N, C-alpha and C positions, 0 to 999 in steps of 0.2 A: 222409772227406767228408760222406756222407750221414748218420755219426753227427753231425756237428757240426753241418748243418742243423736235424737233431731236436731238438738240444740250443738252436738258436739260436729254434726256435718259440716263440712263447708258451703260456703253460698253458690259456689258455680253448681254445686249439687243440688241444691234445693231449689233454685228457678225453675228447671225442666219440670218437676212435679209442680209446681205451684203455676205453670203455664197450661200442663195438662189437664188441671183443676179449672182455671178459667176460661181455656178454650181458646185465648186470644192472647198474644204476645204484646202487651203494651210498654210504654217508657214514658211514663206521664212526665218524669224529671228532666228527659233528654230532649223534647224540645223546646224546654223553656231553656236549657243550658246552651242549645245551637242558636236561639232566639238572641242567647246573651251577648253568646260570641260575636252572631253577624251586627250587633246592636255597637258591639265596642271596637270592630274592625272598620265600620262607618264612622264612628266617632272617632277614631285614630286618622283617618283618610284627612275627615273633615277638618280636624283639627291642623294637621300639615298642610293645606289648600290653605284655613285663614292665618296660618302663623305667618306665612311666607307669603301671603298678597296674592300671589300668581298660583297657577298652576306648577305640579311639578314639574320641571324640565327635563329631557334626555339628557343622560350624561354624553352623548354623541353629536353635540351641536357641531353647526357647518363651520367647517373652518374656511377664514377669513385668506383671500390673497395675500402676500406678502407685497408692499411696495415695489420691488423689482417686477414680480409678478405682473403686477397691474400695467406697470410702464412695456414689459415686453407685450400686454396683449394691445395695448394702444398702438404700439410701434408697428406691431403686425396688422391690422386694420388699415391704420395710414399706409404701409408699404403697399397694400393690397388698392388703395384708392389711386394712389400715386402710378402704380402701374397699369390701371384703365386709361386713367388722363395721359402717360406716356404712351400706348399703345393708339390713341387717338392723334397724337402728334405728328410731327413731319420725321421722316423716316432718319436718324443719323448716320453719316457715311463716315468709313477710317479716310485718315489720311491719304491712303495707298489707294481709294477706289473714289472714282468718279461716276460712280451709276447713277446717284441721284441727284446729281450736281446738272445743275442746265447746261446743253450745248452751248450756248452764246455766255455762259458765264465766263469772264476773263482772268479770274483770279485762281490761285492755286490754295487750297486750303490745308492748314494744319491745323488739327484737333486734339489735342490731349485729353483723356481722361482725368477727369478729377480739378480740372482747371476751369474758372469761370469765365474765361474767354478763349476765342479763337485767332489765329493768323492767317492774314491774308497777302500774300506779293503779287509782284506783277511787274514786267518790262514792257516800257511803253515808250520804244523812240529814244533809246539811251535814259530814258529818267529809272529809278528804280522805285515803286510802289509799295509801301509796307502799313498794315494796315493791322491796327487792334481792335477786334470787335469784341464787347462784353454781353453778358446775359442780363434780359430787361432789367430795368434801374426803376424803381420808384419815383411817380410824379412829384416831383418835390413844388413844382407851381399850385400843385392842390392841397398841399400842406401849407402853402404861404398864403392863400386864398381862406384857409380854414381861421388861420390866425387874426388877417386881416378882419373875417367876418365875426370874430371873437372881440376884436378891440371896438370893433364900431356898435357892438351890442353893448357895451361897457359905457360907451359914451351917450348912447341912446340912453340908458338908466339914469345918467346923472344928469342928464338935461331934461328928465322927466319931471323934477320936482319945479324948475324953473319956467316951463311952458309946455303943459300938457296938449295946447290945442295944438302945437307944432310937432310934437312927438308923434301926436297920432296923425298927423299928414305924412311925416315922413316916413311911419310905418306903412301906411299904406300904399308909399310909393315902393317902397322896398319889397312888399309885398306882390305888388305889380309885375317889378322888375323878376322877381323869383320865377312868379309865372311862366315870364316870357321865356327866362332862361330854361326851364324847364323843358316848355315848348321844343324850344330849338334843339333842346339835348334829344327833346324823343325824337323830332324831325331828321336831326342828323343820324339818329342811331337806326331809322325806317332807310334811309338813303343806303347807309352803310349797309343794312340788311339784305336792302334788296341788289346792290353791288354783286353781292358774293356771299351766299347764304352759311359757307363754311366757317364766316367769322363772324364773332359777337361784339357787342360796341366796347368792351372790356378790350379784344384785341387791337381793335382801331386805338385804343388810347395808352396800351403799352408802348414803351419807346425803346430803342436799342441802341447804346452809346458805341460811339467810333471814334478812334484816334487815327486821323490818317496821313501821313509822312510822306511827301514827293521829293527826293532828293535826286541828283545829278553826281555825276563822277568827280566832280570837287568841289567846292563851292557849298554855302548855305542851303537850307532845306526849306520846305514849306509846310506847316503843320498846321490839320485843321482838325478841329473838334464838331462833330458831327453829333446827331441822332438820325436813326433810321425807324419809319414806322411803316404801316400799309399803304401811306399814301406818297411814300418818297421822300429822299434825304431832306434834311435842313442844317443849315452851317451857324454851327454856335459862337466861334471864336475864329480868327487866322494867325497865325503869330510865324515869324522868321528866326528859325533857329542856323546858329552857324556852328558847328562842331568845333572848331578852330578857338571857338571862344565861348565854350561851356559856360565856364566861371560867370562869364558875364551877362548870362544870361536872365538874371535874377533882377539885375538892376538895367537891363537893356528896354528901350521903350519896344512897347508891345502893341501899341498904334491903339485906334479906337475901339469900340465895340461893333460887332459886324453889324449890329441892327442900325447903326447910326451912320453907316456907310452910304455912300450915293447908290439909291436904287440901281443906275443902270452899271456901277460898278458891282453890286452885289450880285445882280443877273451876269455878268461877265465871269465871276467867278464861279457862280454854278453850273454854268458851261463846261468851263476849265475843268471842274470835277466831271460832269457828265462823258464829254469825252474820254476821260481814262475809266469809263465803267461803271461809275456812279451814277446810274437813272433808276427809274421807278421797279425795272423789274429786277434787279437788283436789290434795291432795298427790301422789296417783299419776299425775296426769296432768304437775303439774310435773316428777315424777321421770323419766318418761320422757322429756318435752322436754329437760331438762337432760344427762340421761346422753347423749342423741342430739346436742348439741351440743356436749359433749365429745368425740365421736369424729369430728365435722365438725372443729371449732377444728384439732384433731390433725393431722387429715389436710392443712388449709391449713397447717401448721405445717412438715410432712415436705416438701410442695411448696416453701415457700419455702428451707427450709434448702437443698432441692435446688438450687433457683435459682441460690442465691447460690454454692455449690461448683460450678456449670456453665458460670458467668461469669467 
């Protein structure tokens, strides 16, 4: 009877009695169970890693910027660089202000923001002088020299099969000429740098295009195509324009190239412009002014582009 009552007792009621009899509480199957669970968890993680081939990545990956966002970042960086270069340049003056213009500068300046040119005007002994001054232009002579060098290299490659000895001699001569040219450029850069520490070799190589028009109350006018750099003015061409025969200008005789004129005639034309204000000081001022304007207009252009992308 007692045995049957014990058998009928629920399991939780039996456990405390068994614990008291043994003096300790042991769960022999518990450790095995936990080991099995831990092992299964490790196996699960291991299978996930090996199945993917890579560790499981977090769902919160870093968001890549859009093309527009990347463009805006580049524009902001470029605007900052341009602002620094602009601050290092010549101070741009307004058309109504002459504070930064040299006292002996004979022309009035009309500078409209957003344009790549400025207008200069002056009255001289009954003449009206109008000048269009443009921002620095790329040196086309350098591009032509590069093309000529490429053509020479191609010709040399074709002649190598015919006469290797002659080609070797030509290459040696060319190397010597190149070395001499490089030495001359270095010496020229040093001499320029010694003249004025504020200018670099690139500054001396940049050129400012000008269109000079000298007209009187009536009759034709003289038009000079010039370039200005830190060393002065250079006349590229000269033409005579008649406002009453504008339609015939395309077929009118334009005269020879300026470089083909007699040397004494070239010198006389340079003096003709010099007395009208086109001297070395004017050339240097216009070079600084237009270089600074080019930087400023570039900054404005970048800001317009940035604003368009943002909208």
